[in-house]
C-alpha positions in Angstrom: 54.7 14.5 -8.1 58.1 13.8 -6.2 56.9 14.8 -3.0 53.6 11.9 -3.6 56.1 9.6 -4.4 57.7 10.4 -1.0 54.7 9.8 0.7 53.7 6.5 -1.2 57.7 5.2 -0.4 56.7 6.2 4.0 53.7 4.2 3.9 55.3 1.1 3.6 56.6 1.5 7.4 53.6 3.8 8.1 50.6 2.5 10.7 46.7 3.9 10.1 45.0 3.9 13.3 41.2 2.7 13.8 39.1 6.1 12.8 35.7 6.3 14.7 33.6 9.1 13.9 30.3 10.0 16.3 27.9 12.4 15.0 23.8 13.4 16.2 24.7 12.9 19.7 26.0 14.5 22.9 26.9 11.7 24.5 28.8 8.0 24.3 27.1 5.7 22.5 25.6 2.9 24.8 27.0 -1.2 24.2 25.1 -2.3 21.2 22.1 -4.6 22.3 20.1 -6.5 20.6 17.1 -4.8 19.8 13.5 -5.4 21.7 10.6 -6.7 20.1 7.7 -4.0 20.5 5.1 -6.7 21.1 6.7 -7.2 24.8 4.5 -4.8 25.9 1.1 -5.1 25.0 -0.6 -1.2 24.4 -3.7 -1.6 26.9 -5.8 0.8 24.4 -5.9 -1.9 21.6 -8.7 -4.5 22.5 -9.8 -7.0 20.4 -12.7 -9.2 19.8 -11.0 -11.7 17.4 -8.9 -14.6 19.1 -6.0 -14.3 17.2 -4.2 -11.1 15.7 -0.7 -9.5 14.6 0.5 -6.0 13.6 3.6 -6.0 11.4 5.7 -3.8 9.9 6.7 -4.8 6.3 10.0 -3.0 6.0 11.5 -4.1 9.3 9.2 -7.3 10.0 9.0 -6.5 13.2 6.1 -7.0 15.8 4.1 -4.6 17.2 1.3 -6.2 18.6 -0.1 -9.3 18.9 -2.7 -11.6 19.9 -2.1 -15.6 20.6 -0.3 -15.0 17.5 0.9 -18.3 17.0 -1.9 -20.1 17.8 -2.9 -22.8 15.3 -5.8 -22.2 13.5 -7.0 -22.5 9.7 -7.5 -19.6 8.0 -9.8 -19.9 5.5 -9.3 -18.0 1.7 -6.2 -16.2 3.6 -4.7 -19.2 2.2 -4.7 -17.1 -1.5 -1.9 -15.2 -0.2 0.3 -18.1 -0.9 -1.2 -19.3 -3.5 -0.4 -15.4 -5.1 3.1 -15.5 -4.1 4.1 -18.7 -6.5 1.6 -17.3 -9.4 3.5 -14.0 -9.3 6.9 -16.2 -8.9 5.6 -18.2 -11.9 5.1 -15.0 -13.4 8.3 -13.2 -12.9 10.3 -16.1 -13.8 8.7 -16.3 -17.2 7.2 -19.5 -16.9 3.5 -18.0 -17.8 2.5 -14.6 -18.7 -0.2 -12.4 -17.6 -1.7 -12.8 -21.1 -1.5 -17.3 -20.7 -4.9 -18.6 -21.7 -5.9 -21.1 -18.8 -8.0 -23.8 -20.0 -10.2 -24.9 -16.8 -10.0 -28.4 -15.7 -13.1 -30.7 -14.7 -11.5 -30.2 -11.0 -11.3 -26.6 -10.8 -14.6 -26.5 -12.1 -16.0 -28.3 -9.4 -15.3 -25.7 -6.9 -17.3 -25.0 -4.3 -17.7 -21.9 -2.2 -16.5 -18.3 -3.7 -16.4 -18.7 -7.2 -16.8 -17.3 -10.4 -18.6 -19.9 -12.3 -15.9 -21.7 -14.3 -16.8 -24.4 -16.6 -15.3 -27.2 -17.9 -13.1 -26.2 -20.8 -13.9 -22.6 -20.3 -10.6 -20.7 -21.4 -9.6 -17.1 -19.1 -6.2 -15.5 -19.0 -4.2 -15.3 -16.3 -4.5 -11.7 -15.4 -8.4 -12.6 -15.6 -8.2 -15.5 -13.0 -5.4 -13.4 -10.9 -8.7 -10.5 -10.4 -11.1 -13.1 -9.6 -8.5 -14.8 -6.9 -7.7 -11.6 -5.2 -11.1 -9.8 -5.9 -13.9 -11.8 -4.8 -11.5 -14.8 -3.5 -12.7 -17.2 -6.6 -12.0 -21.0 -5.4 -12.2 -22.2 -8.7 -9.7 -19.8 -10.0 -7.2 -20.9 -7.3 -7.4 -24.3 -8.3 -7.0 -23.5 -12.8 -4.0 -21.3 -11.5 -2.5 -24.1 -9.7 -3.0 -26.5 -12.6 -1.7 -24.0 -14.8 1.5 -23.2 -13.0 2.4 -26.9 -11.8 -0.2 -29.6 -13.4 -2.1 -30.4 -10.4 -3.1 -29.1 -7.0 -1.3 -31.4 -5.2 1.7 -30.3 -6.7 1.2 -26.8 -6.7 0.4 -27.5 -2.7 3.7 -29.4 -1.7 4.7 -26.1 -3.5 3.0 -23.9 -1.4 4.6 -25.8 1.9 8.4 -25.5 0.5 8.0 -21.9 0.2 6.1 -21.9 3.9 9.1 -23.7 4.8 11.3 -21.5 3.3 9.6 -18.0 5.3 9.8 -19.7 8.3 6.6 -20.2 8.9 6.8 -23.1 11.5 2.8 -23.1 12.4 1.7 -23.9 8.5 0.6 -26.7 7.0 -1.3 -26.3 3.4 -3.6 -29.5 2.0 -5.4 -27.2 -0.7 -4.8 -23.9 -3.1 -8.1 -22.1 -1.8 -8.2 -22.6 2.0 -11.7 -24.5 1.9 -12.1 -26.4 5.2 -9.9 -29.7 5.5 -8.8 -31.4 8.4 -5.1 -30.1 8.8 -5.3 -27.0 7.0 -3.8 -24.9 9.5 -1.7 -21.6 9.9 -1.4 -18.9 12.1 -1.2 -15.1 12.6 2.5 -14.3 12.8 2.7 -16.7 9.5 -0.1 -15.3 7.8 2.4 -11.6 8.3 5.5 -13.7 7.0 3.5 -14.5 4.0 1.6 -11.3 3.5 5.0 -9.8 3.8 6.5 -12.0 0.8 3.3 -11.6 -1.1 4.1 -7.4 -1.1 7.3 -8.1 -2.4 5.5 -8.2 -5.8 4.6 -5.0 -7.0 1.9 -6.3 -9.6 -0.3 -7.4 -6.0 -1.0 -4.0 -5.9 -2.9 -3.3 -9.1 -5.0 -5.7 -8.1 -5.8 -5.6 -4.5 -6.6 -1.8 -5.3 -9.6 -3.0 -7.4 -13.2 -1.8 -5.9 -15.3 -3.2 -9.2 -14.2 -4.8 -12.4 -15.8 -7.1 -15.0 -14.0 -10.5 -16.1 -16.2 -12.7 -19.6 -16.1 -9.3 -21.7 -18.4 -7.0 -19.0 -20.7 -10.3 -18.1 -19.3 -11.1 -15.0 -19.1 -8.2 -12.4 -16.5 -8.7 -9.4 -16.6 -6.7 -6.0 -14.0 -6.7 -3.3 -14.3 -8.5 -0.5 -12.2 -6.2 1.1 -14.5 -3.4 2.2 -11.5 -1.5 4.2 -10.6 -0.4 0.5 -13.6 1.9 0.9 -13.5 2.8 4.5 -9.7 3.2 6.0 -7.2 5.8 4.5 -4.0 4.4 3.1 -5.2 0.7 2.3 -3.5 -1.3 0.2 -4.7 -4.9 0.3 -4.8 -7.8 1.5 -6.6 -10.6 1.4 -10.5 -12.0 3.3 -11.4 -15.3 4.3 -14.4 -16.5 5.9 -15.2 -20.1 6.4 -17.7 -21.9 9.3 -14.3 -23.0 10.8 -11.6 -20.1 10.2 -14.3 -17.6 11.1 -14.2 -14.4 9.7 -10.6 -13.3 9.0 -8.6 -10.9 7.4 -4.8 -9.8 6.4 -5.1 -5.9 6.0 -1.9 -3.9 4.6 -2.1 -0.2 4.6 0.7 2.5 4.0 0.6 6.6 5.1 3.8 8.6 5.7 6.4 5.9 4.5 4.8 3.2 6.9 3.7 -0.1 5.8 1.9 -1.8 8.0 0.3 -5.7 8.0 -2.5 -6.5 10.0 -3.5 -9.9 10.8 -7.0 -10.8 12.2 -7.8 -15.0 12.4 -11.7 -16.0 13.7 -13.3 -12.8 14.4 -17.2 -13.7 15.1 -18.1 -11.9 11.8 -17.2 -9.8 8.9 -17.9 -6.6 10.6 -15.8 -7.6 13.8 -13.0 -8.3 11.1 -12.5 -5.2 9.6 -13.0 -3.0 12.7 -10.1 -5.1 14.8 -8.0 -4.8 11.6 -8.8 -1.2 11.5 -7.8 -1.1 15.1 -4.3 -2.4 14.7 -3.4 -0.2 11.8 -5.1 2.9 13.9 -2.6 1.8 16.5 0.9 1.2 14.5 0.0 5.0 12.6 -0.6 6.8 15.6 2.7 5.4 17.6 5.3 4.5 15.2 7.2 6.2 12.2 9.3 4.8 9.8 12.6 6.8 9.2 15.1 7.2 6.1 18.1 7.6 7.7 20.9 10.1 6.6 24.7 10.2 6.1 26.7 11.9 8.9 27.5 15.8 8.7 30.9 14.7 9.1 30.8 12.3 6.3 34.1 10.7 5.2 35.0 10.3 1.5 38.4 8.9 1.3 40.3 6.5 3.8 43.9 6.0 4.1 45.4 3.1 3.3 49.0 1.3 3.6 51.2 -0.4 0.8 49.2 1.1 -1.6 49.8 3.1 -5.0 47.9 5.8 -3.9 48.2 6.4 0.2 44.1 7.0 0.2 41.1 5.3 -1.8 37.3 7.4 -2.0 34.9 5.5 -0.5 31.1 5.9 0.0 28.6 4.6 2.0 25.0 3.6 0.2 22.1 4.0 2.3 19.1 1.7 1.7 17.0 1.2 4.3 14.3 2.4 6.8 14.3 2.5 10.5 10.6 1.9 12.5 11.1 4.2 15.3 8.5 5.1 18.1 6.8 8.5 17.8 9.0 11.1 19.8 12.2 9.4 19.6 13.3 10.0 15.7 15.7 12.7 17.7 17.3 10.1 19.5 19.3 8.2 16.7 22.9 8.2 16.8 25.2 7.4 13.8 29.4 5.4 14.1 31.5 5.5 11.3 33.7 2.4 12.0 36.5 1.7 9.5 38.6 -1.3 9.9 42.6 -1.0 11.1 45.7 -1.0 9.2 43.9 -1.5 5.4 46.7 -2.4 3.5 46.7 -2.7 -1.2 45.8 -4.2 -3.0 41.9 -2.4 -2.5 39.1 -3.5 -5.4 36.3 -1.8 -5.9 33.4 -2.0 -3.7 35.7 -4.1 -1.2 34.0 -3.2 2.3 36.1 -1.0 4.2 33.9 -0.2 7.3 30.1 0.7 8.3 28.3 3.4 9.6 25.5 2.1 13.0 23.0 3.8 13.6 21.6 3.5 17.0 18.9 4.7 19.4 18.9 4.3 23.5 21.8 1.8 23.2 20.0 -0.1 20.1 21.3 -1.0 17.1 18.9 0.0 14.4 21.0 -0.6 11.3 24.4 -0.7 9.8 25.1 0.2 6.3 28.9 -0.3 4.3 31.4 1.8 3.6 33.2 0.8 0.2 35.9 1.4 -2.0 34.8 3.1 -5.3 37.9 2.3 -7.0 41.0 -0.4 -7.6 44.3 1.0 -6.1 46.9 -1.5 -6.4 49.8 -2.6 -4.0 52.7 -0.7 -3.6 55.2 -1.5 -6.5 59.2 -0.5 -6.2 59.5 -0.8 -9.9 56.5 1.2 -10.5 57.5 3.8 -7.9 61.0 4.3 -9.0 60.2 4.6 -12.8 57.8 7.5 -11.4 60.6 8.8 -9.5 62.9 8.7 -12.7 60.1 10.7 -14.5 60.3 12.9 -12.1 64.0 14.2 -12.2 64.1 14.1 -15.7 60.6 16.4 -15.9 63.1 19.2 -13.5 
């Protein structure tokens, strides 16, 4: 006890140096640079017929391939990706539920194109309407849900455009919720990837995008998925197709293998067969050339950090690794980690306070950073308490 008290007193004048630990590398860490976009060098082996396309990694949002990805184009029923984003937000906020009953308005019933032939006054659950939107791209179901969420389709479209701005979809303007051709209703392959990534955050969407065949109206109406990749592509998880005379054949296709989750967007293909072929080519390229890596804590991971002017001379710390890295296949062994702790850390320390970070790099490029945080509170040194401890230590002899 006496030794501990003396150590605490000495910390008042001691200076703690910066702690830097480098692991998993035999050479010095190169200077930090901004990671280059993988799309800067286009792979010659990916040849697409569609005029506009993009491949994105879901986890990091990095673009792996692009072809005229910011060309402004109509996207047909890919529009419904944003419609579904707002529907799932309404469900998760508690404003509506899957069992909420929706009454079909005359406006919803009047929609043309792909539909489930809703009639004015017909009632259907939110669950069945979502199923119809996702599986058969029903325009009438989309309008019915827009009215359910916001009262009118126009109010819903305003929310779609607000959400688009929040996501950085600078090429996009929505004029309706279903994607029927309308002047000024446009987006881009890049923006489609952004809103697809947003929709994928709602885990329940996969309960619908994985459906190949289902029924509504107590079995009277059969639904067969428009995304034929569900039957032909290994790892396919969704997401949405669309076709109109102006937009051509479009798709945003999502697939996952070995922890790698990809988004393949094809806009303006000449026919449905070409859109599926192009989407599969992009996904094949991504899975063949990239890996998703979950970083591990360094072998020499620190568990405590020294502090100044505290009732203790050190504080327990931890680092929660909660992300993944996108790596070119074959470069996984090049990952290095560096643990950096702040200089001259002084009490008081609060639980959860960041005291440093672990930085992961590969070939000089920063892959990610994770905070090193205190796991308990440490009070500032108090002479009254110190001398109380000192007195108690002496009388205990």
